[in-house]
N, C-alpha and C positions, 0 to 999 in steps of 0.2 A: 504495498500499500503506499503510494508517495506521501510524503511529509508536506503540509502546507508550511511555506515560509511566509512570514509577515515582512511586509514594506515598512514597517511603523519602526523608526531608529530606537525609539523607546521601549518597545516590546520585548521584556524577559530583563530589563534594567531597571533594578533598586534605586529608590531616590539617595539612598546612600552611595551607590555605585556613580550616580550621575555629580552628587556635590562633591565627591574623591576625585572624579576625573577633572572636573572644573576646575578645583584647587590645584591639582596637578600642573594642569594646561596653564592656567592664567595667574595664579598664585592668590592668596586673599585679597592684596591691596587691590589688583585688577579687576578681580571677580566683584570686589564693593562698589568699583567705579561703574560697571558694567550693570549689576543689579542692585541699586542703591537699598539697601536692607541692612539693620543694625548689625544682625549675626555674621554679616560678612567684612562689618567696617569695626565694631569695638569687641575687641576678644575674641575673635572667631574661633571656632570648631565645628568638626563637623557634628557632634552631639547636639551642640545648640542650633545649628541650621536646620538639621532634621526634625529638631522638636519644634522649629517656627514655622518650618516649610508644611509640614503634616498639618498644621492648623489654619494655614493662611492661601488659601486656592490662588488667586492672585499672584503672589510670589512664588509660588510652586511653579506656575504655568512659563512665568518670567524665567526660572531656573532651568524647566525642561526647553524651553525654545533658543536659550542660549546654550544649552547642550547641542542640540539641531544644529544649531549655525557653527559650533567647535567640529562638529563630525565633519560636516562640508568642506570646512576651512583644510581640517587634517587629510580629507581625502583626495585633494586637487593636488 
């Protein structure tokens, strides 16, 4: 049986994976400029970011969109 492959770049990615990948690629300083949320600017950590992003849909959407943009940049 053929396996279905999703075209969604977020498919199978946890929020933790996304935050860590963005932090590795941009660093907290640039990440805080791209997505203006305090958990990326003041005393940033993966744990505090996950806690905030899980409760804040608009911020999570911005982070997911930035992750997709990062994937496009790295695949070019």
